[in-house]
N, C-alpha and C positions, 0 to 999 in steps of 0.2 A: 252661608252659602244662600245666593237669592233663588226664588223658585224660577227665574229665567235662565240661570246658569244651571240648576238641576235638572230642568226640562232638556236644555240643549246637551248635556251629558249622557242621559238616558237615551237621547233620540242617536246619539253618535256613537254608543254601544250598540244599539238595536240594529245601525248600519253596519257596523263591523261583525256582527254576528250574521247579517244576512249576506254578507260577501263569503263569510265561513262556511255557511250553509251551500250555497251556490257551489263552491269549491269541492265540498264533500258531495254532493249530488250530481256533480258532473265528474266526479272522478272514478277511478277503476274498481273501490269495494261496491258502491253501489251499483255500479254498470254489471259487475258479474253476479250480483244477486239478482237483477232484474232479469240477466240472460238465464237464472236457472229457473226463474217462475215464468219466462216465456213460452210462446207456444212449442218449442222444443225442448224446454227444460222439463224436471221432474220435480223440483222444489216446491211445496204449498207453504211455507213458512219460513223465513229467515230473520231471526233477532240479530240487530246490529247494535254495537255500543259506539254510539256516535257523538253523544253530546258530553262535553265533560260539564262539571258543577257550575263553572262561571257561565254558561249558557242556559242551564235548566234552571237555575235559580231566579234570573229575572221574567222567566217565563212562567215559573210558579207564582212568583209575586204578582204578576199581573192578572193571570188567572184566579186567583184566590182573592184578588180586593173587587173584582168585578161585581156590580150591584143588579146586575140584569140577569142573572141565573134564575131559571125557572124549571121547577119541577114538571117533568112529562111522564104521562103514562099511554102506551099504545096498544093496540089490538092487532094480531095478525091473523088473517082468513086465509081458506083452503087454497086459493088462488096466489097466496104470498102476499097479497097487497096488504097495507098496514093504514091504521088510522087512529090519531090521536083521540083519547076519550075522557071523561070525567072520572073522578076517584070513585063516583058509584058504579059506573060501568065497570070500571077494574074490578073492582071488588066482587062484582055479579057475575065477572066472565069466568067461562071455564078454563082451568089454570093454563091448560095447554094453549090458549090463545093468548095470554097475556105476554105481549112480545116484548116490551121493554117498561123498565122503571128506571128513570135517572134525572141527572139535572141537565138541562142544555142552555147554550148561551147562543143566542143568535144573532147578536150583534156586538160591535165593538166600538167603544169610543174612540176619538181621534188620537187621543194622546195612549193608548194601549200600545206603546211602540214596540216593545220586546214581541208581543203577537203578531202584530202587524208586520214586524220585519221579518218573520219566520215564513207567514203566509206570501208575502211578497217574494221570498225566494223561491218558494214552491212553486208561484205562479209565472215565474220567469221564463221568457224564453230559451234561455240557457239550458235550464233545466228540462223543459220539454223536448229540446232536441237532443240532449244526451240519453233521456230515456227513451225517446224514440229510436235512438240508433241501437241502443242495447236491446229493446225489445223486438226489433226487427220490423216495425210498422209506426206510422204516425201515432203520436200519443198527445193527449192533453189532459188538462185537468178537469175533473166530473164534478168534485164535491168537496166541502170541507164541512167537518162537524169538529164541536167543540162540547165536550161531555164531562161532568163531575158526578162521581159514583161514592157515595156513603153507605153507611151500613145497610144491608138488604137490597142495595140497587143490582141490576145485572140488565142483560141484553140477550135474548133467547137466540137459538139457533136458526141462522138464515143464510141467503146466498148473496143479496147485494149485486145481482148481474144487470140491475136496470142503467138505462143510458150506456150502453155497452162498454162497463166498467170492466177492467182487467187485472189490476191491482191495485193495493191500498198502503201507504205509509202511516204506521200508528206510531206517535210521538208519545214516550211516558216521561212524564216531567216531576211526577210526585216523589219525594223522599220517604224513607221510613218504610217500605214495603217488607214484610218477611212472611216466610211461609206460613201459610193459615189464615193470612188476611183476605184471601179471595182477590176477584179482579183479574185472573188470568184470561189471556186470550186463547182460546181454542180454535183450530183450524181443521177440519175433517173433509178428506179426498173421498172420492167415489169409492174407493177401493176398499173404505174403513180406516185407512192410515189416518193418524191424528197427531197434530204437532201441539206443543204449547209455549207461548211466550208470556214470560213473566214480566209483570209491570215494574220493573227495575228502572230508577231514575237515570236518564240518559241512554237506555236504549230507546232505536226504532226497529219497530217488527215489519217486515214487508210480508203481505199475504196476498195468495191467490186468488182471483176472483173470477170463476168461471162457473159454468153450468155444471151441477153436482157437487160443486165444493160449499162446503157452509164454515160460517164460523159463528162464535159466541163469546159473549164475555161471562165468565162465572160470577155468582152473587160474590158480593162484598162481604165479608164476616166480620170484618173488625168495627171496633166502636169508635176508634181513635184515628185510623188512617183512612184519607180520601184519594180517590183515584181520579186525577186530573190528565186529561188524555185529547191530544188533536190527532184527528183522523183525516186523512188527505188521499182521495180516491184519483186514479188516472184511468182512462180508457182510450179506445180508439178514436183518433180525431174526425170530426164530422166530416164527409166527404172523401175520407180516406186520408 
């Protein structure tokens, strides 16, 4: 098989996955989950088993082959602002100010078709319209994060309420997670209620983002398992 044929095959598969994602995220399962974390709802975290292996495998392969992953360390301050810092600053900082330690992917090459297809689906007007109807207000995409967690990596408790964010979808694409590996997503309500989403391949966790609600990623404890995750945040559309 020639490179051109292989490229066309991968692009066609990514386009098919994009269409399937749009169908899912404009469908009743996601709509009901969004209603439950909306202004009138009470849920704070909803894990959904949405992605079969034939859709997670290309995503995982695409993410794992990227060469632009860079380790990042961030500090958090009393006003909840954050700043990326050097290894030396991070080591010297008080433990409670060490906000995050993981690898981030800030750009994608043009041929990263599986991931680009997923992001294109989530950026689509069809998904925005469906989420807006379910939430009860005009919703738009606010941010996309691509992260890789290996042994020792974590993300400390925080709120993420900037840019009028209201909820986020966390795509778990890594296989091989077992209890004890770490990397769980924990969401806590002002009441003290806490929910956990385990980073099981194919699950998508929907979490509430509101003042007083906090979430964190537990430290990865496995030396052999890697947590690849795509986080896509939505909030109130500019101008209402």
